[in-house]
Backbone bond lengths (Angstrom), bond angles and torsions (degrees), N, CA, C in turn:
res aa  C-N    CA-C-N  psi(-1)  N-CA   C-N-CA  omega(-1)  CA-C   N-CA-C  phi
1 M - - - 1.463 - - 1.523 109.87 -
2 T 1.334 117.38 135.84 1.457 121.21 178.05 1.517 109.22 -86.65
3 T 1.304 117.51 113.81 1.459 121.11 178.24 1.512 109.29 -131.19
4 M 1.326 114.94 153.25 1.448 119.19 -177.03 1.521 112.27 -67.15
5 S 1.334 117.76 -23.28 1.451 119.83 -178.29 1.519 111.93 -68.59
6 Q 1.360 117.45 -15.93 1.459 119.86 174.76 1.530 110.00 -67.36
7 V 1.322 116.56 -20.38 1.453 121.69 179.00 1.524 110.20 -99.38
8 H 1.314 116.44 -51.16 1.456 121.87 179.62 1.521 108.79 -163.59
9 Q 1.303 116.30 168.71 1.461 121.24 -178.45 1.526 110.48 -87.14
10 L 1.314 117.06 125.80 1.461 121.01 175.44 1.520 110.07 -70.63
11 H 1.327 116.32 142.55 1.463 120.48 176.45 1.522 108.96 -156.63
12 G 1.321 115.69 155.32 1.451 120.67 176.37 1.518 110.58 -75.05
13 R 1.328 116.60 144.02 1.465 121.74 178.61 1.519 109.97 -113.86
14 K 1.300 116.88 135.40 1.458 120.23 174.61 1.526 108.81 -74.73
15 V 1.327 115.23 139.16 1.465 120.82 178.19 1.523 108.66 -134.51
16 K 1.321 115.93 158.53 1.466 121.22 -178.94 1.520 108.54 -135.25
17 F 1.337 116.45 113.94 1.461 122.17 178.59 1.526 109.73 -120.63
18 D 1.321 116.08 146.33 1.461 122.02 172.41 1.527 107.40 -115.90
19 F 1.334 115.86 105.96 1.461 120.92 -176.08 1.532 113.04 -95.69
20 N 1.311 118.07 14.92 1.463 120.90 -171.46 1.525 114.75 -78.80
21 H 1.311 118.54 -16.48 1.472 119.20 -175.46 1.527 111.21 -134.49
22 I 1.314 115.51 45.71 1.466 120.44 -180.00 1.533 109.39 -87.82
23 P 1.327 119.50 125.96 1.468 120.35 176.45 1.524 111.24 -61.53
24 K 1.328 116.12 151.25 1.467 118.71 -178.51 1.524 110.62 -59.26
25 H 1.319 116.72 -48.86 1.464 120.43 175.75 1.525 106.99 -100.13
26 W 1.324 114.64 82.24 1.469 118.54 -174.62 1.521 112.28 -73.84
27 I 1.335 117.12 -12.36 1.466 121.10 161.07 1.527 104.75 -102.04
28 E 1.302 116.97 105.22 1.462 122.06 -168.88 1.525 112.13 -57.52
29 N 1.341 114.58 134.30 1.468 122.55 177.39 1.530 113.60 62.29
30 D 1.333 116.33 23.83 1.472 119.31 179.91 1.532 110.15 -143.03
31 P 1.341 116.70 77.10 1.468 119.11 -179.94 1.525 113.16 -65.19
32 V 1.321 117.91 -30.66 1.466 120.30 -177.81 1.522 110.82 -65.97
33 S 1.319 117.49 -53.32 1.467 120.12 179.33 1.520 111.20 -63.47
34 T 1.341 116.61 -40.57 1.464 120.61 178.29 1.519 110.74 -55.30
35 H 1.321 116.68 -50.73 1.464 119.67 -173.52 1.527 112.63 -79.38
36 M 1.316 117.75 -25.50 1.464 118.35 173.39 1.526 110.35 -66.71
37 L 1.319 116.78 -37.28 1.461 119.61 175.12 1.528 110.77 -73.50
38 N 1.338 117.23 -37.00 1.468 120.26 177.89 1.525 112.55 -60.90
39 T 1.325 116.26 -24.28 1.464 120.29 178.45 1.524 111.27 -56.74
40 A 1.320 116.68 -27.80 1.470 120.54 177.90 1.525 111.54 -57.10
41 H 1.333 117.26 -36.06 1.468 120.24 -178.70 1.529 111.72 -67.89
42 M 1.331 117.10 -21.89 1.460 120.81 -179.97 1.526 112.18 -89.53
43 I 1.329 116.60 -33.38 1.467 120.79 -174.64 1.522 112.49 -92.15
44 L 1.322 116.52 -42.48 1.461 120.08 -166.11 1.524 116.29 -70.49
45 P 1.335 120.76 -35.41 1.472 115.96 178.18 1.524 112.80 -55.18
46 A 1.320 117.73 -51.55 1.470 120.12 178.44 1.522 110.75 -64.81
47 G 1.330 116.61 -41.03 1.458 120.56 -177.58 1.518 113.47 -67.56
48 E 1.331 116.86 -45.27 1.471 120.27 -177.76 1.528 111.08 -66.24
49 F 1.323 117.62 -40.79 1.469 119.92 179.20 1.532 110.45 -66.86
50 W 1.326 116.13 -32.89 1.471 120.18 175.24 1.524 110.39 -65.98
51 F 1.330 117.24 -42.71 1.467 120.52 174.34 1.526 110.25 -50.88
52 C 1.329 115.43 -48.88 1.474 120.74 -176.45 1.526 111.27 -61.24
53 R 1.338 116.88 -43.52 1.467 119.87 -179.38 1.530 111.06 -63.46
54 V 1.322 116.28 -43.77 1.469 120.21 -178.55 1.529 110.35 -66.78
55 F 1.307 117.97 -42.23 1.465 120.89 179.51 1.524 111.45 -65.61
56 N 1.319 117.04 -37.53 1.471 119.43 175.92 1.524 110.96 -62.62
57 K 1.343 116.82 -36.46 1.466 121.06 176.49 1.531 111.35 -65.00
58 A 1.322 115.94 -32.11 1.467 120.31 -176.26 1.524 113.07 -82.15
59 L 1.318 118.09 -21.51 1.469 121.07 -174.33 1.534 114.07 -51.27
60 P 1.344 119.60 -42.60 1.472 118.79 -179.58 1.530 114.23 -62.39
61 F 1.327 117.49 -18.85 1.467 120.95 -179.29 1.531 112.54 -89.26
62 V 1.323 117.20 -7.75 1.466 120.65 -175.17 1.524 109.97 -84.28
63 K 1.321 116.01 118.32 1.466 121.40 -177.54 1.530 112.02 -98.20
64 D 1.304 116.93 -18.80 1.459 122.22 -178.88 1.534 109.08 -88.57
65 E 1.327 117.83 120.84 1.467 121.51 -174.53 1.526 112.36 -67.62
66 Q 1.327 117.48 -34.94 1.464 119.62 177.45 1.525 110.48 -64.65
67 L 1.331 115.87 -44.96 1.458 119.87 179.23 1.522 110.58 -64.47
68 K 1.321 117.13 -39.44 1.469 120.29 178.99 1.530 110.68 -59.99
69 A 1.330 117.13 -42.53 1.466 120.59 178.10 1.523 110.90 -64.10
70 D 1.325 116.53 -39.35 1.463 120.51 178.31 1.527 111.63 -65.70
71 V 1.324 116.47 -40.27 1.465 120.61 178.79 1.527 110.11 -62.09
72 K 1.315 117.21 -42.09 1.468 120.73 178.97 1.532 110.95 -64.80
73 G 1.333 116.79 -40.66 1.458 119.85 176.96 1.517 112.06 -65.97
74 F 1.327 116.21 -38.72 1.465 122.20 176.37 1.526 110.15 -59.27
75 I 1.317 116.97 -46.23 1.462 121.53 -179.66 1.525 110.47 -59.81
76 Q 1.321 117.00 -44.08 1.466 120.49 178.59 1.528 111.00 -59.17
77 Q 1.318 116.71 -46.77 1.460 120.08 -177.65 1.523 111.78 -66.11
78 E 1.326 117.12 -43.93 1.462 119.91 -177.61 1.523 112.03 -67.22
79 A 1.316 117.29 -34.46 1.466 119.96 177.32 1.526 110.41 -63.07
80 I 1.330 116.88 -41.26 1.466 120.53 178.22 1.523 110.41 -67.72
81 H 1.327 117.69 -38.95 1.471 120.80 176.24 1.528 110.25 -58.30
82 G 1.330 115.86 -47.98 1.461 120.33 -178.42 1.514 112.19 -59.80
83 R 1.331 116.90 -46.06 1.468 120.70 -179.47 1.528 110.98 -65.39
84 T 1.316 117.14 -38.80 1.466 120.21 -177.52 1.521 111.38 -67.25
85 H 1.327 117.73 -44.28 1.467 119.77 177.44 1.530 110.82 -67.70
86 Q 1.311 116.87 -29.71 1.467 120.71 175.06 1.527 109.95 -64.22
87 H 1.322 117.05 -43.56 1.468 121.08 177.42 1.525 111.04 -64.09
88 A 1.332 116.60 -32.93 1.463 120.78 -178.63 1.525 112.28 -69.19
89 Q 1.329 118.02 -12.58 1.469 121.00 -179.91 1.525 112.40 -64.48
90 V 1.341 117.63 -14.19 1.465 120.60 175.42 1.529 110.15 -59.95
91 Y 1.313 117.01 -26.86 1.476 122.14 177.27 1.524 110.72 -54.47
92 F 1.329 117.40 -43.50 1.464 121.03 -177.29 1.527 111.01 -64.73
93 D 1.324 116.92 -42.17 1.467 120.78 179.05 1.527 110.72 -63.36
94 Q 1.322 116.59 -40.87 1.465 120.82 -177.82 1.522 112.19 -63.81
95 H 1.323 116.12 -28.41 1.467 119.75 -176.97 1.529 112.56 -108.89
96 G 1.337 116.90 15.86 1.457 121.30 174.32 1.512 114.38 65.09
97 L 1.318 116.91 34.64 1.470 121.76 -179.23 1.523 109.14 -106.62
98 D 1.324 116.49 116.17 1.470 121.16 -177.94 1.529 109.54 -90.89
99 V 1.308 115.63 101.70 1.470 120.38 -178.84 1.527 111.61 -112.09
100 K 1.327 116.90 8.07 1.470 119.97 -176.93 1.530 113.07 -59.04
101 P 1.353 120.14 -42.29 1.475 118.90 178.45 1.528 112.64 -59.48
102 F 1.326 117.15 -38.94 1.469 119.61 178.94 1.528 110.41 -68.04
103 I 1.321 116.94 -41.31 1.468 120.80 178.40 1.528 110.21 -61.79
104 Q 1.330 116.98 -39.44 1.468 120.52 177.87 1.528 111.10 -62.79
105 R 1.324 116.37 -37.38 1.469 119.93 176.99 1.525 111.24 -64.79
106 M 1.322 116.89 -36.08 1.470 120.27 177.87 1.528 110.66 -67.48
107 H 1.322 116.78 -38.70 1.467 119.62 176.22 1.531 110.18 -63.75
108 Y 1.327 117.01 -39.82 1.466 120.38 178.01 1.529 110.44 -63.86
109 L 1.324 116.50 -42.53 1.464 121.06 179.88 1.525 111.32 -59.66
110 F 1.334 116.12 -50.98 1.464 119.65 -172.72 1.530 113.40 -84.40
111 E 1.320 117.44 -35.19 1.463 119.45 -175.16 1.525 113.13 -89.37
112 I 1.330 117.59 -27.67 1.467 120.77 -178.18 1.534 110.79 -106.02
113 L 1.331 117.08 -64.49 1.468 119.85 -175.53 1.528 112.20 -62.44
114 L 1.335 116.76 -38.23 1.467 121.08 -179.95 1.526 111.60 -109.17
115 G 1.321 116.17 20.16 1.463 121.30 -178.96 1.515 112.54 -80.44
116 E 1.316 116.35 -154.90 1.465 120.79 -175.55 1.521 112.66 -67.25
117 N 1.336 116.68 -30.36 1.464 121.08 177.56 1.527 109.57 -102.66
118 P 1.322 119.06 123.55 1.464 121.33 -178.53 1.523 112.05 -51.94
119 V 1.335 115.76 128.46 1.471 124.95 -177.10 1.528 112.24 48.71
120 G 1.330 116.93 26.89 1.458 121.91 175.41 1.512 115.44 77.78
121 I 1.336 117.50 11.68 1.468 121.32 -177.65 1.524 109.13 -111.68
122 K 1.327 116.50 117.57 1.468 121.13 -172.88 1.528 112.59 -60.05
123 M 1.320 117.22 -41.96 1.463 120.13 -176.89 1.536 112.32 -65.72
124 M 1.347 116.39 -22.04 1.460 120.33 179.68 1.528 111.97 -68.39
125 K 1.323 116.40 -19.89 1.463 120.06 179.30 1.527 110.61 -63.46
126 K 1.345 115.76 -38.02 1.465 120.15 177.94 1.523 111.24 -74.32
127 V 1.326 115.85 -35.51 1.464 120.36 -179.01 1.532 110.47 -67.67
128 V 1.323 116.00 -48.40 1.468 121.18 -176.61 1.520 111.34 -78.51
129 G 1.324 116.17 -40.08 1.461 120.69 -175.36 1.518 110.08 98.71
130 E 1.325 117.06 132.43 1.466 121.30 -173.90 1.529 112.26 -60.89
131 K 1.339 116.90 -45.63 1.467 119.01 -178.18 1.523 111.13 -69.21
132 R 1.319 117.02 -39.34 1.466 120.30 179.88 1.530 110.68 -63.29
133 W 1.333 116.09 -39.02 1.466 120.68 177.83 1.529 110.44 -67.22
134 L 1.318 117.06 -37.62 1.463 121.19 176.47 1.528 110.10 -62.72
135 I 1.322 116.95 -45.68 1.467 120.73 -179.32 1.529 110.76 -63.25
136 F 1.327 116.40 -40.71 1.465 120.12 177.16 1.526 110.38 -57.96
137 R 1.331 116.81 -46.83 1.468 120.37 -178.36 1.527 111.46 -67.48
138 L 1.324 117.29 -35.06 1.464 119.94 175.03 1.529 110.48 -63.43
139 G 1.330 116.30 -36.34 1.460 120.37 177.20 1.517 112.16 -66.33
140 V 1.326 116.43 -39.57 1.465 120.66 176.63 1.527 109.48 -60.37
141 I 1.329 116.25 -44.98 1.467 120.34 -179.70 1.525 110.72 -64.29
142 A 1.334 117.00 -42.49 1.466 120.18 179.24 1.526 111.05 -59.91
143 A 1.335 116.62 -40.90 1.463 120.60 179.33 1.525 110.75 -66.27
144 I 1.330 117.02 -44.25 1.470 120.65 178.34 1.521 110.50 -62.03
145 E 1.336 115.73 -43.20 1.463 120.33 -178.61 1.528 112.24 -64.68
146 H 1.314 117.11 -24.96 1.472 119.19 174.22 1.523 109.53 -59.62
147 Y 1.332 116.55 -44.13 1.462 120.12 -178.38 1.520 112.23 -72.89
148 T 1.324 117.69 -36.30 1.467 118.58 178.39 1.529 110.19 -67.22
149 G 1.339 116.59 -35.29 1.461 119.49 176.21 1.518 112.05 -66.72
150 V 1.332 116.54 -42.99 1.465 121.42 178.13 1.528 110.14 -63.78
151 A 1.341 116.36 -44.99 1.465 120.21 177.33 1.526 110.69 -63.57
152 G 1.330 115.65 -34.32 1.456 119.67 178.79 1.514 112.09 -63.11
153 Q 1.326 117.34 -45.64 1.463 119.57 178.93 1.522 110.33 -65.64
154 W 1.339 116.10 -37.49 1.469 119.83 175.14 1.525 110.01 -57.19
155 S 1.327 117.78 -45.00 1.471 121.02 -177.50 1.526 111.72 -66.01
156 L 1.334 116.92 -34.28 1.464 120.10 179.44 1.530 111.48 -70.37
157 D 1.328 116.19 -31.68 1.465 120.93 179.39 1.525 112.15 -85.31
158 N 1.317 116.95 -9.14 1.459 123.11 -170.05 1.531 111.54 -86.67
159 T 1.322 116.10 136.78 1.471 120.58 173.99 1.526 111.87 -115.97
160 S 1.327 117.62 -9.88 1.465 120.01 -175.84 1.523 112.12 -66.21
161 L 1.349 117.53 -26.60 1.466 119.67 179.48 1.524 112.60 -78.54
162 D 1.331 117.41 -0.73 1.464 120.14 177.39 1.526 111.29 -61.65
163 K 1.334 116.65 -26.45 1.463 121.02 -178.63 1.528 112.30 -94.27
164 A 1.328 117.67 -2.03 1.470 121.36 178.80 1.527 110.12 -78.78
165 D 1.335 115.98 171.50 1.464 119.53 175.17 1.528 108.72 -53.59
166 P 1.325 118.45 126.55 1.468 120.23 -172.27 1.522 114.40 -63.93
167 I 1.327 117.67 -30.34 1.466 119.63 -178.71 1.524 110.50 -71.44
168 M 1.334 116.27 -49.02 1.462 118.96 179.47 1.525 111.46 -67.11
169 A 1.324 116.85 -38.14 1.465 119.43 178.26 1.525 110.31 -61.44
170 D 1.329 116.54 -41.94 1.467 120.03 179.19 1.524 111.20 -68.02
171 L 1.334 116.97 -37.21 1.467 119.79 177.95 1.530 110.25 -55.83
172 F 1.324 116.11 -50.37 1.462 119.15 -177.22 1.527 111.62 -71.07
173 R 1.313 117.04 -37.97 1.466 118.75 179.98 1.527 111.48 -68.26
174 W 1.331 117.01 -41.58 1.475 120.24 176.93 1.521 110.36 -61.36
175 H 1.343 115.80 -50.80 1.466 120.17 -178.80 1.528 110.40 -59.27
176 L 1.314 116.69 -49.39 1.459 120.01 -175.16 1.525 112.28 -70.72
177 A 1.323 117.59 -28.66 1.472 119.50 174.21 1.525 110.26 -63.76
178 E 1.342 116.87 -39.64 1.460 118.97 176.63 1.523 111.33 -68.67
179 E 1.334 117.15 -28.86 1.464 119.45 175.00 1.529 110.81 -64.88
180 V 1.318 116.58 -38.67 1.466 120.15 174.94 1.525 109.75 -65.94
181 E 1.321 115.74 -42.40 1.462 120.64 -178.48 1.531 111.73 -58.41
182 H 1.335 117.34 -42.49 1.476 119.13 -175.99 1.535 112.67 -107.46
183 R 1.332 116.74 25.32 1.467 120.98 -170.46 1.523 114.47 -63.54
184 T 1.325 118.98 -20.50 1.467 120.70 -177.18 1.525 113.31 -90.21
185 V 1.322 117.69 -15.36 1.469 120.19 -165.31 1.526 112.37 -66.63
186 A 1.329 117.96 -49.90 1.466 120.19 -177.41 1.525 110.94 -63.26
187 Y 1.313 116.58 -40.07 1.469 121.12 178.64 1.525 110.22 -63.63
188 D 1.328 116.66 -47.02 1.469 120.47 -179.50 1.525 111.72 -63.48
189 L 1.331 116.51 -38.16 1.464 120.06 179.41 1.527 110.67 -67.38
190 F 1.321 116.67 -45.01 1.465 121.09 177.95 1.531 110.19 -58.15
191 K 1.321 116.93 -46.83 1.469 121.38 -179.61 1.529 111.19 -64.67
192 H 1.316 116.71 -35.04 1.468 122.64 -178.39 1.531 111.75 -61.20
193 M 1.327 116.54 -24.40 1.462 121.10 -176.50 1.531 112.66 -81.55
194 F 1.328 117.51 -4.26 1.468 121.46 -178.46 1.522 110.69 -107.89
195 E 1.320 116.11 141.47 1.463 120.99 173.17 1.523 111.07 -90.05
196 S 1.325 116.48 -21.61 1.465 121.76 -176.40 1.528 110.37 -114.66
197 E 1.326 116.84 127.61 1.466 121.75 175.72 1.529 110.40 -62.77
198 F 1.323 116.86 -37.82 1.464 120.85 179.63 1.529 110.58 -61.33
199 N 1.335 116.90 -47.64 1.467 120.64 179.93 1.526 111.25 -63.57
200 F 1.331 115.88 -36.77 1.467 119.49 177.79 1.523 110.57 -63.20
201 Q 1.325 117.50 -47.71 1.463 120.99 -177.99 1.527 111.53 -62.62
202 I 1.326 116.54 -42.90 1.468 120.52 178.24 1.528 110.15 -61.73
203 S 1.317 116.98 -44.52 1.464 121.70 -177.16 1.522 111.79 -66.55
204 K 1.321 117.10 -46.65 1.474 119.85 -177.46 1.528 111.22 -64.06
205 N 1.332 116.72 -38.14 1.461 119.68 -179.20 1.528 111.80 -74.25
206 A 1.325 116.41 -38.04 1.469 119.59 177.49 1.523 110.79 -63.36
207 L 1.328 116.76 -42.06 1.463 120.71 179.66 1.526 111.57 -61.22
208 M 1.320 116.01 -43.88 1.464 119.09 -175.48 1.519 112.77 -65.33
209 T 1.327 118.06 -26.44 1.464 120.04 -178.34 1.525 112.37 -61.44
210 F 1.343 117.02 -26.06 1.466 117.39 177.54 1.526 113.21 -112.89
211 I 1.335 118.48 -18.08 1.464 119.83 -179.73 1.524 111.10 -66.67
212 F 1.325 117.84 -44.70 1.464 120.36 -178.01 1.529 112.38 -59.83
213 P 1.345 119.48 -51.94 1.470 117.89 179.92 1.524 113.50 -64.91
214 I 1.338 117.45 -35.86 1.469 119.36 178.82 1.521 110.60 -66.92
215 M 1.327 116.64 -45.38 1.464 120.28 178.15 1.522 111.29 -58.55
216 A 1.324 115.91 -46.22 1.462 120.10 -179.12 1.525 110.76 -62.10
217 A 1.335 116.64 -43.41 1.466 120.98 -178.76 1.523 111.41 -64.09
218 V 1.332 116.93 -44.66 1.469 121.01 -179.62 1.522 110.25 -64.06
219 W 1.331 116.63 -43.74 1.465 119.97 -177.20 1.526 111.48 -65.94
220 V 1.327 116.78 -44.19 1.466 120.04 179.47 1.522 110.42 -65.38
221 E 1.332 117.06 -38.51 1.466 120.16 177.73 1.523 110.42 -62.74
222 G 1.324 117.06 -38.50 1.461 120.24 176.41 1.513 111.81 -62.39
223 G 1.331 116.38 -44.58 1.460 119.82 177.79 1.515 112.11 -62.17
224 K 1.338 116.69 -41.26 1.467 120.68 177.89 1.523 111.22 -62.30
225 T 1.334 116.79 -37.99 1.467 121.62 179.67 1.526 110.91 -57.48
226 I 1.329 116.18 -41.29 1.469 119.77 -179.80 1.523 110.64 -77.08
227 L 1.322 117.23 -45.58 1.461 120.96 -177.08 1.526 112.06 -58.35
228 K 1.337 117.15 -38.03 1.469 120.84 -179.39 1.520 112.04 -59.69
229 Q 1.325 116.60 -30.49 1.463 121.01 -176.82 1.528 113.35 -93.94
230 D 1.324 116.57 -8.57 1.463 121.03 -176.51 1.528 109.60 -88.98
231 K 1.326 116.36 104.83 1.460 120.91 -177.16 1.523 112.66 -67.34
232 D 1.324 116.19 -13.47 1.465 120.23 -179.89 1.532 112.19 -101.16
233 A 1.330 116.44 12.64 1.471 119.78 -177.32 1.520 112.93 -90.24
234 G 1.340 117.07 -1.26 1.456 121.23 174.63 1.517 113.71 58.69
235 K 1.326 116.03 -133.53 1.466 122.25 -174.40 1.527 112.95 -65.79
236 F 1.323 117.39 -15.89 1.463 120.19 -176.55 1.532 112.89 -79.53
237 R 1.334 117.61 -11.18 1.469 120.65 -175.06 1.521 112.68 -61.74
238 H 1.299 117.38 -38.47 1.467 120.37 -170.68 1.530 112.86 -119.60
239 M 1.299 116.94 25.04 1.467 119.95 179.32 1.518 111.15 -74.57
240 G 1.331 116.18 143.06 1.453 120.92 172.79 1.518 110.54 -72.25
241 T 1.317 115.70 168.83 1.467 120.52 -173.71 1.522 112.59 -60.18
242 L 1.326 117.67 -50.68 1.464 120.80 -176.28 1.523 111.43 -63.07
243 R 1.320 116.21 -43.37 1.470 119.40 -179.50 1.528 110.67 -66.15
244 L 1.334 116.02 -37.95 1.461 119.54 178.90 1.527 110.64 -65.43
245 I 1.328 116.96 -41.33 1.470 120.16 177.77 1.528 110.38 -60.27
246 M 1.327 116.55 -41.47 1.463 120.17 178.69 1.524 110.82 -64.25
247 Q 1.335 116.30 -39.26 1.465 120.21 177.62 1.528 111.16 -67.09
248 M 1.335 116.48 -39.18 1.464 120.38 177.88 1.521 110.78 -60.41
249 E 1.326 116.29 -44.24 1.466 120.36 179.31 1.530 110.43 -62.05
250 K 1.321 115.59 -42.93 1.466 120.55 -179.79 1.529 111.00 -63.63
251 I 1.334 115.67 -45.75 1.466 120.29 -178.75 1.522 111.31 -66.66
252 S 1.320 116.25 -43.20 1.466 119.12 -177.74 1.529 111.64 -67.65
253 R 1.332 117.71 -34.54 1.466 120.15 175.92 1.535 110.84 -66.23
254 K 1.321 115.66 -35.48 1.469 120.56 -176.97 1.524 112.25 -79.16
255 T 1.350 116.97 -39.00 1.467 120.54 -170.84 1.520 114.47 -110.20
256 D 1.333 117.80 -24.86 1.471 123.89 -173.51 1.533 111.61 61.71
257 H 1.335 116.25 29.41 1.466 119.87 177.95 1.522 112.35 -77.23
258 I 1.325 116.93 -26.55 1.465 122.75 175.40 1.528 107.68 -138.91
259 P 1.335 117.74 157.18 1.472 118.77 178.14 1.526 110.83 -64.44
260 T 1.313 117.05 145.24 1.460 120.77 177.30 1.528 110.11 -75.93
261 F 1.324 116.22 156.08 1.462 120.45 175.29 1.526 110.32 -63.95
262 S 1.316 116.50 -34.01 1.466 119.00 179.18 1.529 110.46 -65.46
263 H 1.328 117.59 -36.40 1.470 122.12 176.48 1.530 109.90 -62.06
264 L 1.326 116.48 -44.54 1.466 121.08 -179.64 1.529 111.45 -71.10
265 T 1.331 116.56 -34.11 1.464 119.82 178.28 1.524 111.21 -65.57
266 L 1.322 116.99 -41.89 1.467 120.48 177.00 1.527 110.95 -63.04
267 A 1.338 116.02 -37.26 1.470 119.83 176.75 1.522 110.71 -64.48
268 T 1.324 116.29 -35.93 1.465 120.91 177.63 1.522 110.65 -64.45
269 I 1.308 116.70 -44.01 1.471 121.04 -179.89 1.525 110.55 -60.61
270 R 1.329 117.10 -40.44 1.470 120.26 -179.73 1.524 111.77 -61.54
271 W 1.323 116.80 -33.44 1.469 122.36 -179.25 1.527 112.15 -56.95
272 F 1.329 117.19 -33.57 1.463 121.44 -173.58 1.531 113.75 -77.22
273 S 1.304 117.66 -8.68 1.464 120.15 178.63 1.526 110.38 -71.32
274 P 1.340 118.73 136.52 1.471 120.82 175.87 1.531 112.40 -61.70
275 K 1.334 116.48 -21.10 1.468 120.98 -179.31 1.527 112.61 -91.36
276 F 1.334 116.64 1.27 1.465 119.63 -176.32 1.521 111.86 -64.77
277 H 1.322 115.60 139.35 1.464 122.67 166.22 1.527 107.17 -151.09
278 P 1.329 118.39 136.12 1.470 120.69 -175.28 1.523 114.93 -63.32
279 V 1.320 117.78 -14.25 1.469 118.58 176.55 1.526 110.44 -59.71
280 Q 1.341 116.19 -25.29 1.468 121.57 -179.49 1.530 112.40 -76.50
281 E 1.328 117.18 -10.72 1.460 121.40 -167.84 1.528 114.51 -95.77
282 G 1.316 118.29 3.43 1.455 117.64 -177.27 1.513 112.54 -164.29
283 N 1.322 115.25 173.30 1.460 123.26 -178.30 1.526 108.34 -116.27
284 T 1.324 116.24 104.46 1.464 120.61 -175.80 1.522 111.67 -62.73
285 Q 1.312 117.99 -42.23 1.466 120.05 -178.28 1.523 111.19 -63.97
286 Q 1.319 116.70 -37.81 1.467 120.86 176.93 1.527 110.30 -61.84
287 A 1.332 116.36 -39.79 1.467 120.60 177.20 1.523 110.90 -65.03
288 L 1.317 117.18 -45.71 1.466 121.03 -179.57 1.525 111.40 -64.17
289 D 1.314 116.70 -35.54 1.465 120.22 178.20 1.524 110.54 -62.52
290 Y 1.358 116.31 -42.13 1.472 117.64 178.06 1.525 110.92 -67.73
291 L 1.316 117.05 -43.04 1.462 120.39 -178.62 1.523 111.51 -61.10
292 A 1.318 117.20 -29.34 1.467 121.22 179.13 1.525 112.14 -73.18
293 R 1.344 116.87 -20.60 1.469 119.36 -179.16 1.528 113.00 -117.56
294 S 1.329 118.07 4.42 1.467 121.43 179.71 1.527 110.19 -57.13
295 P 1.333 118.97 123.08 1.467 120.81 -179.33 1.528 113.55 -55.78
296 S 1.331 116.98 -38.25 1.475 119.58 -178.14 1.519 111.29 -68.33
297 A 1.324 116.95 -38.56 1.461 120.37 178.76 1.522 110.66 -70.10
298 L 1.338 117.21 -40.45 1.463 120.89 178.35 1.521 110.96 -65.29
299 R 1.344 116.36 -38.93 1.467 120.70 179.09 1.522 110.73 -63.28
300 A 1.322 116.91 -44.50 1.468 120.81 179.14 1.524 110.73 -63.82
301 E 1.320 116.27 -38.64 1.466 120.73 179.68 1.528 110.79 -66.22
302 Q 1.332 116.55 -41.29 1.464 120.85 179.13 1.523 111.28 -64.70
303 E 1.342 116.46 -42.07 1.466 119.98 179.61 1.522 110.98 -65.72
304 A 1.327 116.88 -38.01 1.465 120.59 177.90 1.524 110.66 -64.77
305 T 1.332 116.48 -39.01 1.467 121.00 178.89 1.522 110.82 -65.20
306 L 1.342 116.31 -41.78 1.466 120.63 179.41 1.519 111.66 -63.87
307 R 1.338 116.65 -38.68 1.470 119.91 179.60 1.527 111.08 -66.19
308 M 1.312 116.44 -33.28 1.462 120.58 -178.33 1.525 112.53 -79.15
309 S 1.345 116.70 -21.51 1.472 119.78 -176.11 1.529 111.72 -83.55
């Protein structure tokens, strides 16, 4: 089994961010890319904490000790990601952006629809079966983690964010570097739950057919929620979904501020190969190199050293 612990031990890293003075368009002259990335602060707290709950449920089923260690490290990292993006929500208050209704919808999605009872209905737990529902949710996480890993490698190769607000740029680069670091864990855990390779391949491919469009729709809707309230977003404030997606593709091709849809679509196609494994999708050493120099991680380390002295 390919696990990250064969390379090194996954662990959570303390980070220190100050979100009190972030410009509204922290990617200058690009409200679309700014707010598409800001959508992470609305989705990820509920999503990351849900990842942790589901993985904790799966731990008793893990028979491979290396994978178990990786799952525990994954949980530590995702919990810190969730808390950090939660803290970043102060940005919305500072700029008069009301995103609470959207955040509530994300809590409903992850805590109710994808919670302990399938689609929030208690009797469905008996119909579906507790373990089968757990495996389904692990598959959803594995599919999502494919995109975070792909986005992570994109961020490591990216230089266009060098001119963005340094705090927000570091937040996304730190987070996405850890996504590259642990990119195999969710996939390996999902596969570990199957006795048959055939059943695993059928399940992973069936899941992806609806995960990609749902993820894209939710993310674009989040960006639209912010853009509608941004009086400085110009023509982008009232764009429909399809037109906004076309504009996002155009902007991302021109600026490389966010991954293009075509980049993500190609990543989706790769997932369907029987030979696919996420270890192929990123450079772990490149991720570790960034994590070793991340300003937020260094700041937290320095503060911890001062407290101990």
